[in-house]
C-alpha atoms as a printed R data frame, in Angstrom:
    type eleno elety resid chain resno      x       y       z
1   ATOM     1    CA   MET     A     1 11.720  19.396   0.368
2   ATOM     2    CA   ASP     A     2 11.822  21.740   3.321
3   ATOM     3    CA   PRO     A     3 14.594  20.554   5.716
4   ATOM     4    CA   LYS     A     4 12.294  20.842   8.730
5   ATOM     5    CA   LEU     A     5  9.640  18.699   7.029
6   ATOM     6    CA   ARG     A     6 12.304  16.159   5.980
7   ATOM     7    CA   GLN     A     7 13.549  15.977   9.594
8   ATOM     8    CA   GLN     A     8 10.005  15.435  10.905
9   ATOM     9    CA   MET     A     9  9.415  12.768   8.245
10  ATOM    10    CA   THR     A    10 12.662  10.982   9.150
11  ATOM    11    CA   GLU     A    11 11.870  11.030  12.876
12  ATOM    12    CA   GLU     A    12  8.387   9.602  12.327
13  ATOM    13    CA   MET     A    13  9.735   6.930   9.970
14  ATOM    14    CA   ASP     A    14 12.342   5.990  12.583
15  ATOM    15    CA   GLN     A    15  9.525   5.505  15.116
16  ATOM    16    CA   ILE     A    16  7.558   3.310  12.709
17  ATOM    17    CA   PHE     A    17 10.619   1.313  11.648
18  ATOM    18    CA   ALA     A    18 11.532   0.757  15.325
19  ATOM    19    CA   MET     A    19  8.298  -1.248  15.659
20  ATOM    20    CA   PHE     A    20  9.568  -3.832  13.171
21  ATOM    21    CA   PRO     A    21 11.311  -6.812  14.767
22  ATOM    22    CA   SER     A    22 15.051  -6.978  14.306
23  ATOM    23    CA   LEU     A    23 16.533  -9.760  12.241
24  ATOM    24    CA   LYS     A    24 19.962 -11.226  12.854
25  ATOM    25    CA   CYS     A    25 20.773 -11.107   9.173
26  ATOM    26    CA   GLN     A    26 23.659 -13.184   7.894
27  ATOM    27    CA   GLY     A    27 23.753 -11.268   4.614
28  ATOM    28    CA   LEU     A    28 22.951 -14.342   2.542
29  ATOM    29    CA   CYS     A    29 19.507 -13.310   1.350
30  ATOM    30    CA   ASP     A    30 20.577 -11.400  -1.753
31  ATOM    31    CA   ASP     A    31 18.988 -14.173  -3.820
32  ATOM    32    CA   THR     A    32 15.577 -12.965  -2.581
33  ATOM    33    CA   CYS     A    33 16.288  -9.348  -3.534
34  ATOM    34    CA   GLY     A    34 15.243  -9.729  -7.136
35  ATOM    35    CA   GLN     A    35 11.623  -8.808  -6.738
36  ATOM    36    CA   GLU     A    36  9.819  -5.563  -7.263
37  ATOM    37    CA   VAL     A    37  9.826  -3.446  -4.104
38  ATOM    38    CA   THR     A    38  6.678  -1.509  -3.250
39  ATOM    39    CA   MET     A    39  7.053   1.518  -1.005
40  ATOM    40    CA   THR     A    40  5.497   4.809  -0.068
41  ATOM    41    CA   GLY     A    41  6.824   8.071  -1.420
42  ATOM    42    CA   VAL     A    42  8.391   8.948   1.934
43  ATOM    43    CA   GLU     A    43 10.397   5.717   1.832
44  ATOM    44    CA   LEU     A    44 11.612   6.583  -1.661
45  ATOM    45    CA   ILE     A    45 12.577  10.093  -0.485
46  ATOM    46    CA   ARG     A    46 14.465   8.576   2.440
47  ATOM    47    CA   LEU     A    47 16.370   6.216   0.149
48  ATOM    48    CA   GLY     A    48 17.223   9.095  -2.178
49  ATOM    49    CA   GLY     A    49 18.734  10.974   0.749
50  ATOM    50    CA   VAL     A    50 20.781   7.965   1.816
51  ATOM    51    CA   ARG     A    51 21.931   6.898  -1.620
52  ATOM    52    CA   PRO     A    52 21.552   9.944  -3.902
53  ATOM    53    CA   THR     A    53 23.705   8.454  -6.673
54  ATOM    54    CA   ALA     A    54 21.534   5.337  -7.003
55  ATOM    55    CA   LYS     A    55 19.031   5.243  -9.805
56  ATOM    56    CA   LEU     A    56 15.870   5.078  -7.728
57  ATOM    57    CA   GLU     A    57 13.566   5.033 -10.713
58  ATOM    58    CA   ALA     A    58 10.091   4.044  -9.693
59  ATOM    59    CA   TRP     A    59  6.585   4.431 -10.997
60  ATOM    60    CA   ILE     A    60  3.425   5.239  -9.098
61  ATOM    61    CA   ASP     A    61  0.344   3.035  -9.230
62  ATOM    62    CA   ASP     A    62 -3.278   4.155  -8.921
63  ATOM    63    CA   ASP     A    63 -3.122   3.826  -5.120
64  ATOM    64    CA   GLY     A    64 -0.120   6.147  -4.855
65  ATOM    65    CA   TYR     A    65  2.474   3.504  -4.039
66  ATOM    66    CA   HIS     A    66  5.877   3.576  -5.677
67  ATOM    67    CA   HIS     A    67  7.339   0.456  -7.277
68  ATOM    68    CA   MET     A    68 11.037  -0.101  -7.844
69  ATOM    69    CA   LYS     A    69 12.070  -2.958 -10.087
70  ATOM    70    CA   PRO     A    70 15.410  -4.710  -9.820
71  ATOM    71    CA   THR     A    71 17.712  -3.611 -12.608
72  ATOM    72    CA   GLN     A    72 21.129  -4.906 -11.685
73  ATOM    73    CA   GLN     A    73 22.645  -8.040 -13.178
74  ATOM    74    CA   ILE     A    74 24.496 -10.144 -10.584
75  ATOM    75    CA   GLY     A    75 25.628 -13.388 -12.145
76  ATOM    76    CA   GLU     A    76 22.675 -14.703 -14.097
77  ATOM    77    CA   GLU     A    77 20.087 -13.031 -11.873
78  ATOM    78    CA   MET     A    78 18.447  -9.627 -11.862
79  ATOM    79    CA   ARG     A    79 18.810  -8.142  -8.376
80  ATOM    80    CA   CYS     A    80 17.811  -5.061  -6.476
81  ATOM    81    CA   ARG     A    81 19.632  -1.956  -7.616
82  ATOM    82    CA   LEU     A    82 20.502  -1.177  -3.983
83  ATOM    83    CA   LEU     A    83 22.701  -4.242  -3.546
84  ATOM    84    CA   GLU     A    84 26.428  -3.610  -3.629
85  ATOM    85    CA   TYR     A    85 27.570  -5.302  -6.812
86  ATOM    86    CA   ASP     A    86 30.835  -6.707  -5.393
87  ATOM    87    CA   THR     A    87 29.501  -8.002  -2.074
88  ATOM    88    CA   ALA     A    88 25.793  -8.532  -2.852
89  ATOM    89    CA   GLN     A    89 25.043  -6.800   0.490
90  ATOM    90    CA   CYS     A    90 22.286  -4.234   0.912
91  ATOM    91    CA   SER     A    91 23.735  -0.726   0.647
92  ATOM    92    CA   VAL     A    92 20.803   0.833   2.533
93  ATOM    93    CA   TYR     A    93 20.130  -1.877   5.126
94  ATOM    94    CA   ALA     A    94 19.601   0.599   7.992
95  ATOM    95    CA   ASP     A    95 17.167   2.631   5.844
96  ATOM    96    CA   ARG     A    96 15.569  -0.174   3.818
97  ATOM    97    CA   PRO     A    97 11.864   0.058   2.950
98  ATOM    98    CA   ALA     A    98  9.163  -1.594   5.048
99  ATOM    99    CA   ALA     A    99  8.738  -4.367   2.470
100 ATOM   100    CA   CYS     A   100 12.370  -5.365   3.021
101 ATOM   101    CA   ARG     A   101 12.088  -4.993   6.806
102 ATOM   102    CA   ALA     A   102  9.106  -7.329   6.812
103 ATOM   103    CA   MET     A   103 11.001 -10.041   4.931
104 ATOM   104    CA   TYR     A   104 11.269 -13.069   7.243
105 ATOM   105    CA   ASN     A   105  9.768 -11.115  10.135
106 ATOM   106    CA   ILE     A   106  6.184 -12.212   9.404
107 ATOM   107    CA   GLU     A   107  4.477 -15.135  11.118
108 ATOM   108    CA   GLY     A   108  4.691 -18.163   8.828
109 ATOM   109    CA   TYR     A   109  7.725 -17.030   6.808
110 ATOM   110    CA   THR     A   110 11.165 -18.186   7.865
111 ATOM   111    CA   CYS     A   111 14.521 -17.354   6.365
112 ATOM   112    CA   PRO     A   112 15.984 -20.208   4.337
113 ATOM   113    CA   HIS     A   113 19.462 -19.166   5.508
114 ATOM   114    CA   GLY     A   114 18.720 -19.430   9.229
115 ATOM   115    CA   CYS     A   115 18.477 -15.729  10.061
116 ATOM   116    CA   VAL     A   116 16.472 -15.336  13.268
117 ATOM   117    CA   SER     A   117 13.865 -12.668  13.996
118 ATOM   118    CA   SER     A   118 13.635 -11.107  17.466
119 ATOM   119    CA   SER     A   119  9.860 -11.672  17.196
120 ATOM   120    CA   LEU     A   120  7.394 -12.224  14.413
121 ATOM   121    CA   LEU     A   121  4.713  -9.875  13.140
122 ATOM   122    CA   TYR     A   122  1.244 -11.118  12.459
123 ATOM   123    CA   GLU     A   123 -0.183  -9.911   9.167
124 ATOM   124    CA   HIS     A   124 -2.562  -7.478  10.901
125 ATOM   125    CA   GLU     A   125  0.388  -5.937  12.777
126 ATOM   126    CA   LEU     A   126  2.269  -5.493   9.500
127 ATOM   127    CA   GLY     A   127 -0.881  -3.925   8.053
128 ATOM   128    CA   TYR     A   128 -0.931  -1.415  10.910
129 ATOM   129    CA   LEU     A   129  2.701  -0.435  10.271
130 ATOM   130    CA   LEU     A   130  2.103  -0.073   6.539
131 ATOM   131    CA   LEU     A   131 -0.953   2.099   7.200
132 ATOM   132    CA   ALA     A   132  1.135   4.281   9.529
133 ATOM   133    CA   LEU     A   133  3.674   4.768   6.716
134 ATOM   134    CA   ARG     A   134  0.897   5.560   4.262
135 ATOM   135    CA   ASP     A   135 -0.582   8.096   6.673
136 ATOM   136    CA   LEU     A   136  2.844   9.724   7.056
137 ATOM   137    CA   HIS     A   137  3.202   9.803   3.270
138 ATOM   138    CA   ASP     A   138 -0.184  11.502   2.877
139 ATOM   139    CA   ARG     A   139  0.572  14.100   5.576
140 ATOM   140    CA   VAL     A   140  4.031  14.899   4.155
141 ATOM   141    CA   SER     A   141  2.604  15.150   0.636
142 ATOM   142    CA   LYS     A   142 -0.090  17.554   1.824
143 ATOM   143    CA   LYS     A   143  2.410  19.749   3.709
144 ATOM   144    CA   ALA     A   144  4.797  19.732   0.751
145 ATOM   145    CA   GLY     A   145  1.950  20.602  -1.626
146 ATOM   146    CA   VAL     A   146  2.378  17.414  -3.640
147 ATOM   147    CA   THR     A   147 -0.456  15.147  -4.731
148 ATOM   148    CA   PRO     A   148 -0.103  11.821  -2.855
């Protein structure tokens, strides 16, 4: 990807991610990181730049979203491949996908470990942020000459 386009993509993603509430995470939620993570292509590109050695294998559905399944065995559980094996902490916390950012930051969902959100998103607000990411994905794909 063109470095200038990557920089623009990163800056726009930073603006979108800044709209998510912050969560005072205690790092105890690794037991919830065993689900499939859905993300846009730009989120996957961002993760690949942050953690290039990780196996970020994902497949694309009919709507153009990427899906990453957990593939790491921690104890008896399958967990997200982006968790540090020794500490069970997220290795990309600062750059985590929107689906992870939304975890316990949505009205009606509270963290079972007592982590506190700075504010809660209503579902329509989350929808707006996800649409903004999808729009960014489509624009980056078009500029890069890739089918979204």
